[in-house]
C-alpha positions in Angstrom: 76.9 29.2 66.4 73.5 28.4 65.1 74.2 30.3 61.9 77.4 28.5 61.3 75.7 25.1 61.7 73.0 26.2 59.2 75.7 27.4 56.7 77.6 24.1 57.0 74.4 22.1 56.6 73.5 24.0 53.4 77.0 23.5 52.1 76.8 19.8 52.9 73.4 19.3 51.2 74.6 21.3 48.2 77.8 19.2 48.0 75.8 16.0 48.1 73.3 17.2 45.6 75.9 18.2 43.1 77.3 14.7 43.2 74.3 13.6 41.1 75.5 15.7 38.2 77.5 13.4 36.0 79.5 15.1 33.3 80.0 13.1 30.2 83.5 11.9 29.4 84.4 13.6 26.2 86.9 11.2 24.7 86.4 10.6 21.0 88.1 8.0 18.9 91.8 8.2 19.6 92.5 6.7 16.2 93.3 9.6 13.9 95.4 10.1 10.8 95.9 13.7 12.0 97.7 13.0 15.2 100.7 15.3 15.4 103.0 12.3 15.2 101.4 11.3 11.9 101.5 14.8 10.5 105.0 16.0 11.6 108.2 14.4 12.5 108.1 14.2 16.3 111.1 12.7 18.1 110.0 10.0 20.6 111.2 12.0 23.6 109.2 15.1 22.5 106.1 12.9 21.8 106.4 11.4 25.2 106.7 14.9 26.8 103.6 16.0 24.9 101.7 12.9 26.1 102.8 13.4 29.7 102.2 17.1 29.9 99.6 18.0 27.2 97.5 15.1 25.9 95.0 15.0 28.7 93.6 18.4 27.7 94.9 18.8 24.2 94.0 15.5 22.5 91.2 13.1 22.1 92.6 10.6 24.5 92.0 12.1 28.0 92.9 9.9 30.9 90.0 10.4 33.4 91.2 9.9 36.9 89.2 9.1 40.1 88.6 12.8 41.0 86.6 13.2 37.8 83.8 11.5 39.7 83.8 14.1 42.5 81.9 17.3 41.7 82.6 20.1 41.0 86.1 18.7 40.0 84.6 16.7 37.1 82.7 19.7 35.8 85.8 21.9 35.9 87.9 19.2 34.3 85.5 18.9 31.4 85.5 22.7 30.9 89.3 22.7 30.8 89.4 19.8 28.3 86.8 21.4 26.0 88.7 24.7 26.1 92.1 23.0 25.6 90.9 21.0 22.6 89.4 24.1 21.1 92.7 25.9 21.4 94.9 23.0 20.3 94.2 19.3 19.7 97.2 17.1 19.0 94.9 14.3 17.9 93.5 16.5 15.1 96.5 18.5 14.3 96.9 20.9 11.4 100.3 22.4 10.7 100.1 26.0 11.7 103.3 28.1 12.3 101.4 30.4 14.7 100.3 27.5 16.9 104.0 26.3 17.0 105.0 29.8 18.1 102.2 29.8 20.7 103.5 26.4 22.0 106.9 28.0 22.5 105.5 31.0 24.2 103.3 29.1 26.7 106.2 26.7 27.6 108.7 29.6 28.1 106.2 31.5 30.2 105.3 28.4 32.3 101.6 28.9 31.4 101.3 25.2 30.4 100.8 22.8 31.8 98.4 24.5 34.3 99.6 24.7 37.8 96.4 23.1 39.1 97.1 20.1 36.8 100.6 19.7 38.1 99.5 19.3 41.7 98.3 15.8 41.0 100.0 14.9 37.7 103.7 14.7 38.7 104.6 13.2 35.3 103.4 16.3 33.5 106.1 18.5 35.2 108.5 19.7 32.6 112.1 20.1 33.9 114.4 22.5 32.1 115.9 19.9 29.7 112.4 18.7 28.6 111.2 22.3 28.2 114.2 23.2 26.1 113.7 20.1 23.9 110.1 21.0 23.3 110.9 24.7 22.7 113.7 23.8 20.2 111.4 21.3 18.4 108.5 23.7 18.2 110.7 26.6 17.1 112.2 24.5 14.3 108.6 23.9 13.0 107.3 27.5 13.4 108.7 28.3 10.0 106.6 25.6 8.3 
């Protein structure tokens, strides 16, 4: 019992200590002439699906929610955002047929949005009609 109390105390002290680490919000200017909607023809319903399901990690306009302020959630969130933007950034979009094919693949395979993201972000869930619309749109552009 004494060991359990010690472990819990160490965990509690560690949890409190990590709260002093404040990751920087990594939003950059959302104004961009290279936003996907400026570069390509994007139907409004497709653009809305992209905003709902993708833009938090794959654009320069992340919506930071309350849990960003609780560590280690904020640290993990920043890592996901950095990795997401490196892979694909809709705010700084360059037409690339391979990226469009990759978008199709990750939607078909239910790899994106991440399951962990969907737990809290109900709006990001893509039902079958929204998935099909995104897939059809991306496939039509993969020949660019």
